[in-house]
C-alpha positions in Angstrom: -3.4 -37.3 11.3 -0.2 -35.2 11.1 -0.8 -31.6 10.1 1.0 -30.6 7.0 3.9 -28.2 7.4 5.1 -25.3 5.3 7.9 -22.8 5.0 7.3 -19.3 6.4 9.3 -16.3 7.5 9.5 -15.7 11.2 11.1 -12.9 13.2 13.9 -14.5 15.3 13.5 -13.2 18.9 10.1 -11.7 18.1 11.6 -8.4 16.8 14.8 -7.0 15.4 16.7 -5.8 12.3 16.2 -7.3 8.8 18.7 -10.0 9.6 16.2 -11.4 12.2 14.0 -12.7 9.4 14.5 -16.4 9.1 12.8 -19.3 7.2 11.1 -21.7 9.5 8.8 -24.7 9.3 5.3 -24.1 10.8 2.0 -25.9 10.4 0.1 -25.1 7.3 -3.0 -22.9 8.2 -6.4 -24.4 7.9 -9.2 -22.2 6.6 -12.2 -21.5 8.8 -15.7 -21.1 7.5 -15.8 -18.4 4.8 -12.0 -18.5 4.3 -10.0 -19.8 1.4 -6.5 -21.4 1.4 -4.1 -19.9 -1.2 -1.0 -21.6 -2.4 1.2 -18.5 -2.4 3.2 -17.7 -5.5 4.2 -14.1 -4.6 3.9 -11.8 -1.6 4.2 -8.1 -1.5 6.4 -6.3 1.0 5.2 -3.1 2.7 6.5 -0.6 5.2 4.0 -1.9 7.9 5.9 -5.2 7.7 9.1 -3.3 8.8 7.1 -1.7 11.6 5.9 -5.1 12.7 9.4 -6.6 12.5 10.6 -3.8 14.8 7.8 -4.5 17.3 5.6 -1.4 16.6 2.7 -2.8 14.5 1.3 -6.0 16.0 -1.1 -8.1 13.9 -4.8 -7.6 14.6 -6.6 -10.3 16.7 -7.0 -13.6 14.9 -4.3 -12.8 12.3 -1.1 -14.9 12.1 2.0 -13.6 13.9 4.0 -14.0 10.7 4.2 -11.0 8.3 2.8 -10.4 4.9 -0.3 -8.2 4.0 -0.8 -9.2 0.4 -0.3 -12.3 -1.7 -1.2 -13.8 -5.1 -1.6 -17.4 -6.0 -3.9 -20.3 -6.5 -7.0 -21.3 -4.5 -6.5 -24.8 -3.1 -9.4 -24.8 -0.6 -12.5 -22.9 -1.8 -15.2 -20.8 -0.2 -17.6 -18.0 -1.3 -17.3 -17.1 -4.9 -14.1 -19.0 -5.5 -13.4 -22.4 -6.9 -10.3 -24.6 -6.5 -7.8 -23.6 -9.1 -8.9 -19.9 -9.3 -6.1 -17.5 -9.4 -6.5 -14.6 -6.9 -4.8 -11.8 -5.2 -5.7 -11.1 -1.6 -5.5 -8.6 1.2 -4.4 -10.3 4.5 -4.2 -9.4 8.1 -0.8 -11.2 8.2 0.8 -14.5 7.2 1.7 -13.7 3.6 5.4 -14.5 3.8 4.7 -18.2 3.5 4.0 -21.1 1.1 0.3 -21.0 2.0 -2.1 -18.4 3.4 -5.7 -18.2 4.6 -8.0 -15.3 4.0 -11.6 -14.3 4.2 -12.9 -15.2 0.7 -14.4 -11.7 0.4 -10.9 -10.1 0.7 -9.7 -11.8 -2.5 -10.0 -10.5 -6.0 -9.3 -12.1 -9.4 -5.7 -11.7 -10.8 -6.2 -9.2 -13.6 -5.9 -10.7 -17.1 -2.3 -10.9 -18.3 -0.9 -10.2 -14.9 1.8 -12.4 -13.4 1.6 -13.4 -9.7 4.4 -11.0 -8.9 2.4 -8.1 -10.4 -0.8 -9.2 -8.8 0.8 -9.5 -5.3 1.8 -5.8 -5.5 -1.8 -4.6 -5.8 -3.9 -5.2 -2.7 -2.2 -3.2 0.1 -1.4 -0.2 -2.1 -4.5 -0.1 -4.2 -6.8 -0.5 -1.2 -4.9 2.1 0.8 -5.0 4.7 -2.0 -8.6 4.0 -2.8 -9.7 4.4 0.8 -7.6 7.4 1.6 -7.5 9.4 -1.6 -10.9 8.7 -3.0 -13.1 7.9 0.0 -11.6 9.9 2.9 -10.0 12.6 0.6 -12.9 12.7 -1.9 -10.7 13.3 -4.9 -12.7 14.0 -8.0 -12.0 14.5 -11.7 -10.6 17.9 -12.4 -9.1 18.3 -8.9 -5.4 18.2 -7.9 -3.7 15.7 -5.7 -0.4 16.3 -4.0 1.3 13.0 -3.2 4.5 12.7 -1.2 6.9 9.7 -1.5 6.1 9.6 -5.2 8.3 6.6 -6.0 7.2 4.4 -3.2 4.6 1.6 -3.8 1.9 3.9 -2.5 3.2 6.9 -4.4 3.4 5.2 -7.8 0.0 3.7 -7.3 -1.6 7.0 -6.2 -0.2 8.9 -9.2 -1.7 6.4 -11.7 -5.0 6.0 -9.9 -5.5 9.8 -9.6 -4.7 10.2 -13.3 -7.0 7.4 -14.2 -9.8 9.3 -12.3 -9.2 12.4 -14.3 -7.3 14.4 -11.6 -4.1 16.4 -11.9 -1.1 15.2 -9.9 1.7 17.1 -8.2 4.3 14.6 -6.8 7.3 15.0 -4.6 10.4 12.8 -4.3 13.8 13.1 -2.7 16.3 13.6 -5.6 16.2 14.5 -9.2 16.0 10.9 -10.3 12.9 10.2 -8.2 11.3 13.4 -9.5 12.0 12.3 -13.1 10.5 8.8 -12.3 7.3 10.4 -10.9 7.0 12.5 -14.1 7.4 9.4 -16.2 4.5 7.7 -14.3 2.2 10.6 -15.2 2.7 13.3 -12.6 1.8 16.7 -14.1 4.3 18.4 -11.8 7.2 16.6 -10.2 9.1 18.2 -7.4 12.6 17.4 -6.1 11.9 17.9 -2.4 15.7 18.2 -1.6 16.1 21.4 -3.7 12.6 22.8 -4.3 9.8 24.0 -2.1 6.8 21.9 -3.0 4.3 24.3 -1.3 5.5 27.3 -3.4 5.3 25.2 -6.6 1.9 23.9 -5.7 0.6 27.4 -5.0 2.0 28.7 -8.2 0.1 25.9 -10.0 -3.2 26.9 -8.4 -3.1 24.9 -5.2 -4.2 21.4 -4.3 -7.5 19.8 -3.3 -6.1 16.7 -1.6 -2.8 15.8 0.0 -1.8 12.2 0.5 0.9 12.4 3.2 3.1 9.7 4.6 5.7 12.1 6.0 4.0 14.1 8.7 6.3 16.3 10.9 7.2 19.6 9.4 5.5 18.8 6.1 2.1 19.6 7.6 2.5 23.4 7.6 3.6 23.4 4.0 0.7 21.0 3.1 -1.7 23.4 4.6 -0.1 26.3 2.8 -0.5 24.5 -0.5 -4.1 23.6 0.1 -7.0 25.2 -1.6 -10.0 26.4 0.4 -12.1 23.3 1.2 -9.1 21.0 0.7 -8.3 17.7 2.5 -5.1 16.4 4.0 -5.0 12.7 4.5 -2.3 11.0 6.6 -1.4 7.4 6.1 2.0 7.4 7.8 4.4 9.7 9.7 7.9 8.8 8.5 9.0 12.4 9.2 7.5 12.7 12.6 4.2 11.8 14.4 3.5 15.1 16.0 2.3 18.3 14.3 1.4 21.8 15.3 -2.3 22.4 14.4 -2.9 26.0 13.5 -6.6 26.1 14.2 -7.4 29.5 12.8 -5.6 28.7 9.6 -7.6 25.5 9.3 -10.8 27.4 9.9 -9.8 30.0 7.2 -9.2 27.3 4.6 -12.2 25.1 5.8 -9.6 22.3 5.7 -10.2 18.7 6.6 -7.4 16.9 8.3 -7.9 13.1 8.4 -6.2 9.8 8.0 -6.5 6.0 8.4 -4.9 2.7 8.7 -6.0 -0.4 6.7 -4.9 -3.4 8.6 -7.1 -3.0 11.8 -10.4 -2.6 9.8 -12.9 -5.3 10.5 -13.7 -8.1 8.0 -16.9 -6.6 6.8 -15.3 -3.2 6.2 -12.5 -4.8 4.2 -15.0 -6.8 2.2 -16.9 -3.6 1.4 -13.6 -2.0 0.3 -12.7 -5.0 -1.8 -16.0 -4.7 -3.7 -15.5 -1.0 -4.3 -11.9 -1.5 -5.5 -13.0 -4.3 -7.9 -15.7 -2.1 -9.3 -13.6 1.0 -9.7 -9.9 0.1 -10.0 -10.0 -3.2 -11.7 -11.4 -1.6 -14.9 -8.5 0.9 -14.8 -6.1 -2.0 -14.6 -7.8 -3.7 -17.5 -7.5 -0.5 -19.5 -3.8 -0.3 -18.8 -4.2 2.9 -16.8 -2.8 1.4 -13.5 0.1 -1.0 -13.6 2.1 -1.9 -10.5 5.8 -0.8 -10.7 8.0 -3.7 -9.6 11.4 -2.6 -8.4 12.8 -6.0 -7.4 11.9 -9.6 -6.5 13.6 -11.9 -3.9 13.0 -15.5 -3.1 11.0 -16.1 0.1 14.2 -17.4 1.9 15.8 -14.0 1.2 13.2 -11.9 2.9 15.9 -10.3 5.1 17.6 -8.9 1.9 14.2 -7.7 0.6 13.5 -5.8 3.9 17.0 -4.2 3.8 16.4 -3.2 0.2 13.1 -1.5 1.2 14.7 0.3 4.1 17.5 1.6 1.9 14.9 3.8 0.2 16.2 3.8 -3.4 13.4 1.6 -4.8 10.8 2.6 -7.4 7.5 0.9 -6.7 7.1 -2.5 -5.0 9.4 -5.2 -3.7 7.9 -8.7 -4.0 8.9 -12.1 -2.6 8.5 -15.1 -4.9 7.6 -18.5 -3.5 
C-alpha cells in the first residue's frame, strides 16, 4: 500500500537563510503507540526554529528533521484521552510545519473555548516555557516582581500576562518607545525603553525584582544582578546578546542569588507530560478567564514560511507569528 504524502517545509541544503525554506512532499507520519495524528491547521513560529534552520539546534532523537514546535488542529488518529475529531493544540519535538503532525498524546491540550486554531497554535511553546522557567525554576509568587526582557516577543507578551494573572508585579523592557508602550498596554506595571533608559536603575528605584526572565544574556547579567532583591532568581532561556557572562561570586553570595535556566525541547516525554498537566491545571483557567491571550502579530500560509522567518528575524513584531495550513 502506498504511504500517503503531505506538504511540509524543509531546509534546502540542510541549513541556510530564510530563503532556504521550501515546500516539499514527504510521507505523512504514522503515529506510534501512545501518539496521535493531528491534521494541522496552524503552526507557531519560534526563535529555536531559526536556530535549527541555521544548523545550531538539532531536533532531539526520534523527532522529525522538519521544523515546528507547536501546532493546533484536529485529531485524525486517536490515543490516550483523545477521540477522532477532538480539537487540540500540542507541543512537538519537531515537524509542525506540515499538513499533519504526530505527537505524544500526553503533550496535547484542548483548544481553549472560543480560540481559533491560529490563537491556539501560539500557546504551547511560549506558555510551557514561561510556566517552567518563571513559575517552576524562578518560583515567582503573588506579590513578587518579575523583570522580563524582550517584552514584545512571543515569550515576553506571554510572561507579562501570566505573571499578572498570578498576582505579581511586572517590569518589562523593550527596545524602543513603541515596544515599551506595547508592553505597558499588555499590563506591565513599569515599561522600560532599553535604548534610552537604564532598566536596573528603574527597577531598583521601584524596590528591586524577585525574578528575572532573561533571553539576552551578555552584558545584561551584571545589571540583572544589580536589580535583584536579596534571595532573587535569574532565569536564562536564551542568550541573544551573548552566551558568556562574568560571574561575580561574592556579589551572588551577598544577594543569596540563584542563577539558573533551561531549555524545553530536549526534555524527555514524561517530563513534558508532567509539564502539560501542570500548565492545563494552572494556565488554562487563566486563559478561560481572559487573563492570558496570545498576541498574534502576523500569519503566513505554510508555503510562505520563508517570509515568516524573515519577518521574525527583522524583530519588529509584537507577539507570535503563525503559519496557516
